[in-house]
Wavefront OBJ file of the C-alpha trace (Angstrom):
o trace
v -0.038 -0.040 0.060
v 1.355 3.351 -0.940
v 1.446 6.417 1.280
v -1.258 8.184 -0.725
v -3.606 5.154 -0.400
v -2.781 4.988 3.327
v -3.312 8.715 3.858
v -6.694 8.531 2.166
v -7.773 5.553 4.314
v -6.405 7.254 7.397
v -8.234 10.383 6.627
v -11.491 8.448 5.957
v -11.052 6.559 9.131
v -10.633 9.712 11.174
v -13.607 11.459 9.620
v -15.748 8.351 9.795
v -14.968 7.697 13.481
v -15.513 11.317 14.234
v -18.976 11.356 12.530
v -19.912 8.085 14.230
v -18.895 9.484 17.665
v -20.930 12.646 17.079
v -24.028 10.485 16.183
v -23.346 8.470 19.305
v -23.073 11.602 21.408
v -26.287 13.112 19.918
v -28.169 9.790 20.558
v -26.840 9.659 24.128
v -27.890 13.322 24.836
v -31.307 12.533 23.601
v -31.648 9.521 25.772
v -32.140 7.134 22.814
v -31.108 3.578 23.453
v -29.753 3.346 19.825
v -26.443 4.871 21.026
v -25.395 1.404 22.240
v -25.143 0.293 18.701
v -22.808 3.167 17.771
v -20.833 2.619 20.999
v -20.234 -0.997 20.378
v -19.347 -0.391 16.793
v -16.665 1.934 17.840
v -15.575 -0.249 20.889
v -15.153 -3.454 18.874
v -14.644 -2.056 15.259
v -11.614 -0.051 15.860
v -9.477 -2.658 17.613
v -10.585 -5.163 14.972
v -9.392 -2.833 12.228
v -6.111 -2.231 14.071
v -5.532 -6.032 14.435
v -6.220 -6.555 10.784
v -3.833 -3.787 9.746
v -1.184 -4.840 12.142
v -1.307 -8.496 11.022
v -1.220 -7.639 7.211
v 1.933 -8.974 5.610
v 3.046 -6.574 2.959
v 6.348 -5.252 1.760
v 7.835 -2.130 3.186
v 8.438 0.803 0.852
v 11.295 2.764 2.349
v 10.543 6.469 2.430
v 7.031 6.116 1.002
v 5.195 5.433 4.152
v 4.276 7.151 7.321
v 7.920 6.801 8.307
v 11.035 5.309 6.851
v 10.659 1.562 7.101
v 7.185 1.591 8.720
v 4.505 -0.292 6.921
v 1.517 1.763 5.915
v -0.728 -0.863 7.497
v 1.089 -0.399 10.806
v 0.539 3.388 10.582
v -3.136 2.783 9.848
v -3.218 0.362 12.863
v -1.662 2.903 15.021
v -4.183 5.544 13.947
v -7.032 3.049 14.711
v -5.636 2.418 18.253
v -5.076 6.161 18.969
v -8.698 6.876 17.810
v -9.973 4.046 19.946
v -8.241 5.547 23.009
v -9.575 9.000 22.145
v -13.119 7.723 21.701
v -13.033 5.759 25.034
v -11.672 8.803 26.843
v -14.498 10.961 25.314
v -17.059 8.296 26.205
v -15.823 8.365 29.798
v -16.131 12.203 30.024
v -19.607 12.040 28.558
v -20.611 9.387 30.899
v -19.417 11.192 33.910
v -21.070 14.493 32.785
v -24.356 12.820 32.115
v -24.277 11.081 35.554
v -23.625 14.530 37.137
v -26.584 15.921 35.150
v -28.901 13.148 36.109
v -27.902 13.460 39.796
v -28.553 17.187 39.740
v -31.926 16.653 38.015
v -32.893 14.055 40.569
v -31.798 16.336 43.420
v -33.864 19.137 41.971
v -36.882 16.957 41.543
v -36.521 15.770 45.155
v -36.293 19.239 46.368
v -39.355 20.321 44.404
v -41.348 17.345 45.764
v -40.254 18.197 49.321
v -41.427 21.767 48.867
v -44.755 20.646 47.596
v -45.293 18.278 50.464
v -44.792 20.983 53.138
l 1 2 3 4 5 6 7 8 9 10 11 12 13 14 15 16 17 18 19 20 21 22 23 24 25 26 27 28 29 30 31 32 33 34 35 36 37 38 39 40 41 42 43 44 45 46 47 48 49 50 51 52 53 54 55 56 57 58 59 60 61 62 63 64 65 66 67 68 69 70 71 72 73 74 75 76 77 78 79 80 81 82 83 84 85 86 87 88 89 90 91 92 93 94 95 96 97 98 99 100 101 102 103 104 105 106 107 108 109 110 111 112 113 114 115 116 117 118
């Protein structure tokens, strides 16, 4: 695989993962259960792509890849691993933020219910 092919695939991977995560984020904010589908697609799909690219036996083109002597597939595998880590960190941040939001809403509802009872 040549650098231009790898660059195109890497760019498509970054854009595709970004768009899928944005869809996941919007579904999660809306409270729609379909976000699990997008979450598991990212959670399982990116490592599978990385494993596939890391295990692809191809020749090395010196100077035409992400670095001298680095296979293009290995570079794409590294991008998939980095994207997976970034997505999981973002998922953790969103999860914590939504738990805080839910806790505040529950506290406000309990406070309002106590005010009505008195």
